[in-house]
N, C-alpha and C positions, 0 to 999 in steps of 0.2 A: 859805594856810601860810606861814610865816618856811621865807627865806630856810637860814636853818642845818641844819633838817629837810631841807633837799632836798638840801644838800651831802654833809649826814651817809648819806642813802638812796641816793648817787650813790657815797660813799667806800665805803659797804657795800657794794653789787650789786659793783662793782670786784674790793672787797678777797675776794668768794666768789669771785668770779668765777677770781681767779690763783689763790689758795689750790685750787678745786674742779684747777688744771691740773696742778700739783706735788703735793699731797698726794692719795693716793688712800684716805685712811680719810673723807672727804667728795666725796659726788656729785650731781648735781645732771641730771633728765631735762631740763630745756629749762628756755630763756631767761625764762620766763616763772616758772618755779620758785625761778629767782634772784633774780626780783624781789620774788616771795612772801615769800619767806626771809627776804628784806633789811627788806618794810617788819614781818613779822612779828616780827623779834631785835630790832627796834627798839620796839616795845610790850612785847615781854617785858623789855628790860630798861629800859624807861621803870616797870612796874607792879609788877614781880612780885621782880628783881633787889633793886631796893632791901630789900626785907624779908627776905631768904635774905643780905645784907651785913649788916643791922644782927644777927641771926639766928646770924653767925660770925665777929662784932667778933673774940671772944676768939681763933678760930684765926686768922684776919685778923692780928692781930697778932703771936700767937707766931709765925707762919711767915713776918714779915717783909711780908708783901703777897702773896705767892706764893701762898697756896690764893683768893685772888680768881681765880685759872684755873682753881680745881676749879670754881667756882661758876657763872662762864663757859663752860665745858665741860657743866654741866649745865644750864644754858640753852640750850645748842645741842640738848641731847638732846631738850630739852622742843620748840621748834623745829620739831626731826625727827619729832617724833610730830603735829605737827600741819597744817605742810605737804607734802602729796603732791609728789612727787619731789622732796624732797631727802633726803638717806639717810646715815646717820651707825654704820660699823662699829662702834664699840665705846663704851664708856664713855671708857678711855684719848686713843683717837681723837679725841674731843670735845675734852678739857681740852687735847691736845696743838696740835688745831689753833683753841681760841682763845688760845695762845701765837701763833702766827704767824697768821693773822688780824689780832689787836691789831699786831702787829708791821708787818702788811704797809697795817693802815690808819693809821697813824701816817705811817712815809713818806710813803705817798700824799697826805695832809694838808701834812705838810712841804713836798712838794716843789711841789703843785700848787693848796693852798688859798693858802699862806703866813698872816701874822699880818692879823686884821682889825682 
């Protein structure tokens, strides 16, 4: 597998772990559930998210991109139904968590991964 996949997987796993520490709307039963969530979240974002983005383009344009957090929150909810041990309290917690998750991921990539 490519290096980029592993970097994204590790960054996403760390981001989910940090998110669960500071945000009570998201919880994990174990480290394995964090890793499985990161893997499934990556697959959902690669396979399902593009369809939602295309169908939601008018809303994305009207909200200047903020509707993407709604889509990402929905992706988190989908993953929470699939992955045992990953719990999301509500839809709005998922949306807020997607905002925080994006921020943490960008921060980690900026500090530790740097430019390729």
